[in-house]
N, CA, C and O atoms as CSV, one atom per row, in Angstrom:
chain,resi,resn,atom,element,x,y,z
A,1,UNK,N,N,54.754,103.653,19.903
A,1,UNK,CA,C,54.668,103.656,21.354
A,1,UNK,C,C,55.494,104.821,21.899
A,1,UNK,O,O,56.639,105.016,21.493
A,2,UNK,N,N,54.923,105.577,22.798
A,2,UNK,CA,C,55.624,106.692,23.429
A,2,UNK,C,C,56.175,106.258,24.783
A,2,UNK,O,O,55.558,105.458,25.487
A,3,UNK,N,N,57.322,106.783,25.134
A,3,UNK,CA,C,57.948,106.461,26.412
A,3,UNK,C,C,58.447,107.755,27.039
A,3,UNK,O,O,59.101,108.558,26.374
A,4,UNK,N,N,58.142,107.961,28.317
A,4,UNK,CA,C,58.620,109.152,29.013
A,4,UNK,C,C,60.079,108.953,29.414
A,4,UNK,O,O,60.452,107.920,29.971
A,5,UNK,N,N,60.893,109.960,29.119
A,5,UNK,CA,C,62.295,109.961,29.532
A,5,UNK,C,C,62.356,110.654,30.886
A,5,UNK,O,O,61.915,111.796,31.007
A,6,UNK,N,N,62.895,109.988,31.913
A,6,UNK,CA,C,62.888,110.574,33.259
A,6,UNK,C,C,63.849,111.757,33.394
A,6,UNK,O,O,65.054,111.622,33.179
A,7,UNK,N,N,63.300,112.905,33.749
A,7,UNK,CA,C,64.107,114.107,33.969
A,7,UNK,C,C,63.827,114.662,35.355
A,7,UNK,O,O,62.767,114.427,35.936
A,8,UNK,N,N,64.798,115.403,35.871
A,8,UNK,CA,C,64.659,116.061,37.165
A,8,UNK,C,C,64.576,117.569,36.955
A,8,UNK,O,O,65.019,118.090,35.931
A,9,UNK,N,N,64.005,118.263,37.935
A,9,UNK,CA,C,63.855,119.723,37.853
A,9,UNK,C,C,65.146,120.408,38.296
A,9,UNK,O,O,65.191,121.076,39.329
A,10,UNK,N,N,66.203,120.227,37.484
A,10,UNK,CA,C,67.500,120.858,37.720
A,10,UNK,C,C,67.927,121.551,36.423
A,10,UNK,O,O,67.504,121.139,35.342
A,11,UNK,N,N,68.767,122.610,36.512
A,11,UNK,CA,C,69.092,123.398,35.316
A,11,UNK,C,C,69.930,122.675,34.252
A,11,UNK,O,O,69.941,123.087,33.092
A,12,UNK,N,N,70.628,121.606,34.636
A,12,UNK,CA,C,71.466,120.887,33.676
A,12,UNK,C,C,71.568,119.427,34.096
A,12,UNK,O,O,71.831,119.120,35.259
A,13,UNK,N,N,71.359,118.539,33.142
A,13,UNK,CA,C,71.450,117.110,33.455
A,13,UNK,C,C,71.829,116.310,32.221
A,13,UNK,O,O,71.579,116.715,31.085
A,14,UNK,N,N,72.443,115.153,32.483
A,14,UNK,CA,C,72.843,114.210,31.439
A,14,UNK,C,C,72.351,112.836,31.853
A,14,UNK,O,O,72.412,112.472,33.027
A,15,UNK,N,N,71.864,112.078,30.884
A,15,UNK,CA,C,71.455,110.719,31.197
A,15,UNK,C,C,71.655,109.826,29.988
A,15,UNK,O,O,71.657,110.284,28.846
A,16,UNK,N,N,71.821,108.547,30.262
A,16,UNK,CA,C,71.928,107.525,29.223
A,16,UNK,C,C,70.782,106.562,29.404
A,16,UNK,O,O,70.560,106.039,30.497
A,17,UNK,N,N,70.050,106.328,28.323
A,17,UNK,CA,C,68.909,105.417,28.364
A,17,UNK,C,C,68.873,104.614,27.072
A,17,UNK,O,O,69.341,105.068,26.028
A,18,UNK,N,N,68.313,103.422,27.160
A,18,UNK,CA,C,68.074,102.608,25.971
A,18,UNK,C,C,66.659,102.894,25.494
A,18,UNK,O,O,65.699,102.747,26.251
A,19,UNK,N,N,66.535,103.303,24.238
A,19,UNK,CA,C,65.241,103.651,23.658
A,19,UNK,C,C,65.130,103.028,22.272
A,19,UNK,O,O,65.983,103.248,21.413
A,20,UNK,N,N,64.091,102.264,22.067
A,20,UNK,CA,C,63.891,101.654,20.755
A,20,UNK,C,C,65.042,100.771,20.326
A,20,UNK,O,O,65.353,100.692,19.137
A,21,UNK,N,N,65.686,100.098,21.284
A,21,UNK,CA,C,66.796,99.205,20.968
A,21,UNK,C,C,68.099,99.915,20.645
A,21,UNK,O,O,68.995,99.315,20.053
A,22,UNK,N,N,68.223,101.181,21.023
A,22,UNK,CA,C,69.446,101.935,20.751
A,22,UNK,C,C,69.810,102.762,21.977
A,22,UNK,O,O,68.945,103.144,22.765
A,23,UNK,N,N,71.092,103.029,22.126
A,23,UNK,CA,C,71.568,103.808,23.259
A,23,UNK,C,C,71.432,105.294,22.968
A,23,UNK,O,O,71.849,105.763,21.909
A,24,UNK,N,N,70.846,106.041,23.912
A,24,UNK,CA,C,70.678,107.488,23.770
A,24,UNK,C,C,71.360,108.175,24.941
A,24,UNK,O,O,71.066,107.882,26.100
A,25,UNK,N,N,72.271,109.087,24.635
A,25,UNK,CA,C,72.910,109.929,25.644
A,25,UNK,C,C,72.327,111.326,25.474
A,25,UNK,O,O,72.557,111.990,24.464
A,26,UNK,N,N,71.568,111.760,26.477
A,26,UNK,CA,C,70.780,112.984,26.394
A,26,UNK,C,C,71.299,114.008,27.389
A,26,UNK,O,O,71.584,113.682,28.541
A,27,UNK,N,N,71.419,115.246,26.936
A,27,UNK,CA,C,71.710,116.385,27.808
A,27,UNK,C,C,70.570,117.379,27.650
A,27,UNK,O,O,70.153,117.694,26.536
A,28,UNK,N,N,70.071,117.869,28.784
A,28,UNK,CA,C,69.033,118.902,28.793
A,28,UNK,C,C,69.526,119.991,29.729
A,28,UNK,O,O,69.911,119.715,30.865
A,29,UNK,N,N,69.514,121.240,29.247
A,29,UNK,CA,C,70.077,122.318,30.049
A,29,UNK,C,C,69.412,123.645,29.710
A,29,UNK,O,O,69.012,123.896,28.573
A,30,UNK,N,N,69.311,124.483,30.733
A,30,UNK,CA,C,68.700,125.806,30.618
A,30,UNK,C,C,69.790,126.846,30.386
A,30,UNK,O,O,70.804,126.858,31.084
A,31,UNK,N,N,69.579,127.720,29.401
A,31,UNK,CA,C,70.436,128.890,29.158
A,31,UNK,C,C,69.506,130.068,28.920
A,31,UNK,O,O,68.798,130.120,27.914
A,32,UNK,N,N,69.512,131.001,29.842
A,32,UNK,CA,C,68.592,132.132,29.726
A,32,UNK,C,C,67.155,131.648,29.790
A,32,UNK,O,O,66.790,130.886,30.684
A,33,UNK,N,N,66.343,132.089,28.847
A,33,UNK,CA,C,64.929,131.695,28.818
A,33,UNK,C,C,64.682,130.380,28.101
A,33,UNK,O,O,63.562,129.872,28.129
A,34,UNK,N,N,65.699,129.814,27.458
A,34,UNK,CA,C,65.502,128.620,26.638
A,34,UNK,C,C,66.060,127.362,27.283
A,34,UNK,O,O,67.078,127.388,27.974
A,35,UNK,N,N,65.363,126.264,27.036
A,35,UNK,CA,C,65.826,124.939,27.411
A,35,UNK,C,C,66.403,124.303,26.146
A,35,UNK,O,O,65.827,124.424,25.065
A,36,UNK,N,N,67.548,123.623,26.289
A,36,UNK,CA,C,68.224,123.023,25.142
A,36,UNK,C,C,68.350,121.514,25.320
A,36,UNK,O,O,68.313,120.993,26.435
A,37,UNK,N,N,68.501,120.828,24.184
A,37,UNK,CA,C,68.543,119.374,24.119
A,37,UNK,C,C,69.699,118.953,23.220
A,37,UNK,O,O,69.846,119.457,22.106
A,38,UNK,N,N,70.524,118.016,23.716
A,38,UNK,CA,C,71.580,117.391,22.913
A,38,UNK,C,C,71.335,115.887,22.931
A,38,UNK,O,O,70.883,115.334,23.934
A,39,UNK,N,N,71.635,115.233,21.817
A,39,UNK,CA,C,71.508,113.785,21.735
A,39,UNK,C,C,72.703,113.218,20.991
A,39,UNK,O,O,73.035,113.655,19.889
A,40,UNK,N,N,73.351,112.226,21.620
A,40,UNK,CA,C,74.359,111.431,20.933
A,40,UNK,C,C,73.942,109.967,21.046
A,40,UNK,O,O,73.283,109.565,22.005
A,41,UNK,N,N,74.333,109.189,20.060
A,41,UNK,CA,C,74.038,107.763,20.066
A,41,UNK,C,C,75.225,107.031,19.468
A,41,UNK,O,O,75.694,107.390,18.388
A,42,UNK,N,N,75.709,106.024,20.147
A,42,UNK,CA,C,76.874,105.250,19.707
A,42,UNK,C,C,78.063,106.160,19.396
A,42,UNK,O,O,78.799,105.923,18.438
A,43,UNK,N,N,78.247,107.202,20.213
A,43,UNK,CA,C,79.371,108.098,20.066
A,43,UNK,C,C,79.215,109.160,18.992
A,43,UNK,O,O,80.111,109.985,18.812
A,44,UNK,N,N,78.103,109.159,18.278
A,44,UNK,CA,C,77.888,110.134,17.206
A,44,UNK,C,C,76.848,111.166,17.617
A,44,UNK,O,O,75.783,110.805,18.118
A,45,UNK,N,N,77.147,112.456,17.408
A,45,UNK,CA,C,76.139,113.472,17.713
A,45,UNK,C,C,74.983,113.395,16.715
A,45,UNK,O,O,75.191,113.308,15.505
A,46,UNK,N,N,73.770,113.428,17.250
A,46,UNK,CA,C,72.571,113.436,16.409
A,46,UNK,C,C,72.058,114.870,16.285
A,46,UNK,O,O,71.824,115.350,15.176
A,47,UNK,N,N,71.883,115.558,17.422
A,47,UNK,CA,C,71.571,116.993,17.441
A,47,UNK,C,C,72.289,117.612,18.635
A,47,UNK,O,O,72.510,116.959,19.655
A,48,UNK,N,N,72.649,118.889,18.484
A,48,UNK,CA,C,73.248,119.630,19.589
A,48,UNK,C,C,72.603,121.006,19.666
A,48,UNK,O,O,72.214,121.584,18.652
A,49,UNK,N,N,72.498,121.507,20.862
A,49,UNK,CA,C,71.923,122.829,21.174
A,49,UNK,C,C,70.589,123.070,20.474
A,49,UNK,O,O,70.348,124.150,19.935
A,50,UNK,N,N,69.725,122.054,20.485
A,50,UNK,CA,C,68.388,122.184,19.914
A,50,UNK,C,C,67.498,122.874,20.930
A,50,UNK,O,O,67.353,122.383,22.050
A,51,UNK,N,N,66.897,124.003,20.567
A,51,UNK,CA,C,65.968,124.700,21.463
A,51,UNK,C,C,64.694,123.867,21.594
A,51,UNK,O,O,64.131,123.409,20.600
A,52,UNK,N,N,64.252,123.682,22.834
A,52,UNK,CA,C,63.064,122.883,23.120
A,52,UNK,C,C,61.820,123.767,23.116
A,52,UNK,O,O,61.795,124.821,23.750
A,53,UNK,N,N,60.806,123.334,22.406
A,53,UNK,CA,C,59.518,124.014,22.351
A,53,UNK,C,C,58.430,122.993,22.643
A,53,UNK,O,O,58.592,121.804,22.371
A,54,UNK,N,N,57.339,123.456,23.190
A,54,UNK,CA,C,56.223,122.575,23.506
A,54,UNK,C,C,55.672,121.934,22.233
A,54,UNK,O,O,55.371,122.625,21.260
A,55,UNK,N,N,55.544,120.619,22.253
A,55,UNK,CA,C,54.930,119.821,21.186
A,55,UNK,C,C,55.639,119.922,19.836
A,55,UNK,O,O,55.011,119.707,18.799
A,56,UNK,N,N,56.928,120.244,19.827
A,56,UNK,CA,C,57.686,120.266,18.573
A,56,UNK,C,C,58.702,119.135,18.566
A,56,UNK,O,O,59.403,118.905,19.552
A,57,UNK,N,N,58.771,118.436,17.446
A,57,UNK,CA,C,59.719,117.342,17.318
A,57,UNK,C,C,61.141,117.888,17.352
A,57,UNK,O,O,61.435,118.928,16.763
A,58,UNK,N,N,62.018,117.169,18.051
A,58,UNK,CA,C,63.393,117.631,18.229
A,58,UNK,C,C,64.358,117.100,17.172
A,58,UNK,O,O,65.415,117.691,16.953
A,59,UNK,N,N,64.010,115.992,16.513
A,59,UNK,CA,C,64.932,115.393,15.549
A,59,UNK,C,C,64.434,115.471,14.116
A,59,UNK,O,O,65.026,114.849,13.234
A,60,UNK,N,N,63.392,116.197,13.861
A,60,UNK,CA,C,62.722,116.172,12.560
A,60,UNK,C,C,63.682,116.351,11.381
A,60,UNK,O,O,63.494,115.721,10.340
A,61,UNK,N,N,64.690,117.186,11.522
A,61,UNK,CA,C,65.626,117.394,10.407
A,61,UNK,C,C,66.918,116.601,10.572
A,61,UNK,O,O,67.884,116.840,9.846
A,62,UNK,N,N,66.950,115.667,11.509
A,62,UNK,CA,C,68.171,114.889,11.750
A,62,UNK,C,C,67.943,113.395,11.550
A,62,UNK,O,O,68.791,112.590,11.938
A,63,UNK,N,N,66.829,113.011,10.960
A,63,UNK,CA,C,66.508,111.590,10.819
A,63,UNK,C,C,67.538,110.844,9.971
A,63,UNK,O,O,67.742,109.648,10.175
A,64,UNK,N,N,68.173,111.504,9.050
A,64,UNK,CA,C,69.168,110.856,8.200
A,64,UNK,C,C,70.390,110.411,8.992
A,64,UNK,O,O,71.215,109.660,8.472
A,65,UNK,N,N,70.523,110.855,10.232
A,65,UNK,CA,C,71.698,110.486,11.042
A,65,UNK,C,C,71.549,109.122,11.701
A,65,UNK,O,O,72.429,108.709,12.456
A,66,UNK,N,N,70.470,108.425,11.437
A,66,UNK,CA,C,70.359,107.035,11.822
A,66,UNK,C,C,69.697,106.732,13.150
A,66,UNK,O,O,69.579,105.560,13.507
A,67,UNK,N,N,69.259,107.736,13.900
A,67,UNK,CA,C,68.571,107.454,15.160
A,67,UNK,C,C,67.094,107.212,14.848
A,67,UNK,O,O,66.452,108.033,14.194
A,68,UNK,N,N,66.562,106.092,15.315
A,68,UNK,CA,C,65.165,105.751,15.062
A,68,UNK,C,C,64.273,106.381,16.125
A,68,UNK,O,O,64.531,106.248,17.321
A,69,UNK,N,N,63.231,107.061,15.685
A,69,UNK,CA,C,62.303,107.703,16.599
A,69,UNK,C,C,62.577,109.190,16.700
A,69,UNK,O,O,63.408,109.731,15.970
A,70,UNK,N,N,61.871,109.848,17.613
A,70,UNK,CA,C,62.013,111.280,17.800
A,70,UNK,C,C,61.704,111.611,19.255
A,70,UNK,O,O,61.329,110.732,20.031
A,71,UNK,N,N,61.862,112.874,19.619
A,71,UNK,CA,C,61.604,113.349,20.974
A,71,UNK,C,C,60.731,114.591,20.901
A,71,UNK,O,O,60.747,115.332,19.918
A,72,UNK,N,N,59.961,114.800,21.979
A,72,UNK,CA,C,59.099,115.964,22.056
A,72,UNK,C,C,58.847,116.296,23.520
A,72,UNK,O,O,58.652,115.399,24.340
A,73,UNK,N,N,58.850,117.595,23.851
A,73,UNK,CA,C,58.430,118.034,25.172
A,73,UNK,C,C,56.931,118.289,25.145
A,73,UNK,O,O,56.391,118.784,24.156
A,74,UNK,N,N,56.266,117.946,26.241
A,74,UNK,CA,C,54.827,118.133,26.368
A,74,UNK,C,C,54.523,118.870,27.664
A,74,UNK,O,O,54.888,118.417,28.749
A,75,UNK,N,N,53.850,120.012,27.538
A,75,UNK,CA,C,53.381,120.762,28.706
A,75,UNK,C,C,52.050,120.141,29.131
A,75,UNK,O,O,51.069,120.212,28.391
A,76,UNK,N,N,52.014,119.539,30.305
A,76,UNK,CA,C,50.813,118.847,30.779
A,76,UNK,C,C,49.784,119.792,31.392
A,76,UNK,O,O,48.682,119.366,31.740
A,77,UNK,N,N,50.135,121.081,31.528
A,77,UNK,CA,C,49.231,122.030,32.188
A,77,UNK,C,C,48.859,123.216,31.311
A,77,UNK,O,O,48.209,124.146,31.788
A,78,UNK,N,N,49.250,123.208,30.051
A,78,UNK,CA,C,48.928,124.333,29.194
A,78,UNK,C,C,49.733,124.291,27.919
A,78,UNK,O,O,49.953,123.221,27.352
A,79,UNK,N,N,50.179,125.460,27.458
A,79,UNK,CA,C,50.927,125.552,26.208
A,79,UNK,C,C,52.103,126.515,26.363
A,79,UNK,O,O,52.292,127.416,25.545
A,80,UNK,N,N,52.886,126.313,27.415
A,80,UNK,CA,C,54.076,127.127,27.666
A,80,UNK,C,C,55.304,126.385,27.149
A,80,UNK,O,O,55.277,125.169,26.958
A,81,UNK,N,N,56.381,127.137,26.924
A,81,UNK,CA,C,57.647,126.520,26.513
A,81,UNK,C,C,58.300,125.878,27.739
A,81,UNK,O,O,58.209,126.424,28.839
A,82,UNK,N,N,58.954,124.731,27.566
A,82,UNK,CA,C,59.530,124.035,28.716
A,82,UNK,C,C,60.600,124.853,29.430
A,82,UNK,O,O,61.359,125.603,28.816
A,83,UNK,N,N,60.632,124.681,30.738
A,83,UNK,CA,C,61.588,125.338,31.620
A,83,UNK,C,C,62.047,124.286,32.620
A,83,UNK,O,O,61.257,123.432,33.023
A,84,UNK,N,N,63.299,124.336,33.021
A,84,UNK,CA,C,63.839,123.279,33.889
A,84,UNK,C,C,63.065,123.116,35.193
A,84,UNK,O,O,63.033,122.019,35.750
A,85,UNK,N,N,62.434,124.195,35.698
A,85,UNK,CA,C,61.754,124.109,36.993
A,85,UNK,C,C,60.582,123.136,36.989
A,85,UNK,O,O,60.167,122.669,38.050
A,86,UNK,N,N,60.039,122.820,35.809
A,86,UNK,CA,C,58.911,121.894,35.727
A,86,UNK,C,C,59.240,120.564,35.079
A,86,UNK,O,O,58.339,119.777,34.788
A,87,UNK,N,N,60.529,120.300,34.846
A,87,UNK,CA,C,60.892,119.041,34.196
A,87,UNK,C,C,60.497,117.839,35.050
A,87,UNK,O,O,60.690,117.826,36.265
A,88,UNK,N,N,59.951,116.848,34.392
A,88,UNK,CA,C,59.547,115.620,35.078
A,88,UNK,C,C,58.166,115.681,35.685
A,88,UNK,O,O,57.609,114.642,36.039
A,89,UNK,N,N,57.594,116.868,35.816
A,89,UNK,CA,C,56.246,117.006,36.361
A,89,UNK,C,C,55.354,117.702,35.334
A,89,UNK,O,O,54.519,117.060,34.695
A,90,UNK,N,N,55.530,119.006,35.177
A,90,UNK,CA,C,54.727,119.740,34.199
A,90,UNK,C,C,55.211,119.482,32.769
A,90,UNK,O,O,54.403,119.248,31.871
A,91,UNK,N,N,56.520,119.526,32.563
A,91,UNK,CA,C,57.099,119.354,31.236
A,91,UNK,C,C,57.710,117.953,31.119
A,91,UNK,O,O,58.691,117.632,31.790
A,92,UNK,N,N,57.123,117.143,30.270
A,92,UNK,CA,C,57.584,115.767,30.089
A,92,UNK,C,C,58.352,115.662,28.784
A,92,UNK,O,O,57.954,116.238,27.772
A,93,UNK,N,N,59.457,114.923,28.811
A,93,UNK,CA,C,60.184,114.606,27.598
A,93,UNK,C,C,59.728,113.224,27.159
A,93,UNK,O,O,59.869,112.252,27.900
A,94,UNK,N,N,59.183,113.139,25.957
A,94,UNK,CA,C,58.673,111.879,25.429
A,94,UNK,C,C,59.554,111.406,24.282
A,94,UNK,O,O,59.965,112.191,23.428
A,95,UNK,N,N,59.836,110.103,24.281
A,95,UNK,CA,C,60.466,109.443,23.147
A,95,UNK,C,C,59.348,108.856,22.309
A,95,UNK,O,O,58.521,108.098,22.816
A,96,UNK,N,N,59.317,109.195,21.045
A,96,UNK,CA,C,58.283,108.726,20.121
A,96,UNK,C,C,58.905,107.686,19.217
A,96,UNK,O,O,59.692,108.012,18.328
A,97,UNK,N,N,58.556,106.442,19.445
A,97,UNK,CA,C,59.136,105.364,18.667
A,97,UNK,C,C,58.611,105.416,17.241
A,97,UNK,O,O,57.429,105.673,17.014
A,98,UNK,N,N,59.500,105.169,16.277
A,98,UNK,CA,C,59.088,105.250,14.864
A,98,UNK,C,C,58.297,104.037,14.435
A,98,UNK,O,O,57.878,103.950,13.280
């Protein structure tokens, strides 16, 4: 089951959400041309400064760290890389339950 993580069109944001029965602390922020993603869960970093790309899994090489599921940005209007100006509308952050 996929779940949209609510984001706003601002250059930097932090949020805490429960996903798949676990607590996720997410940071999404723009630096230059790239959007970045950080995830901590239960006080442990899962990934930091992960560059966000359209339709690419964000945790693929971090599954051994114990977080169930994965995340992916989806461009709803084409195949561009995510940018903060379209977060929550054009660029959706999806939680992909394992």
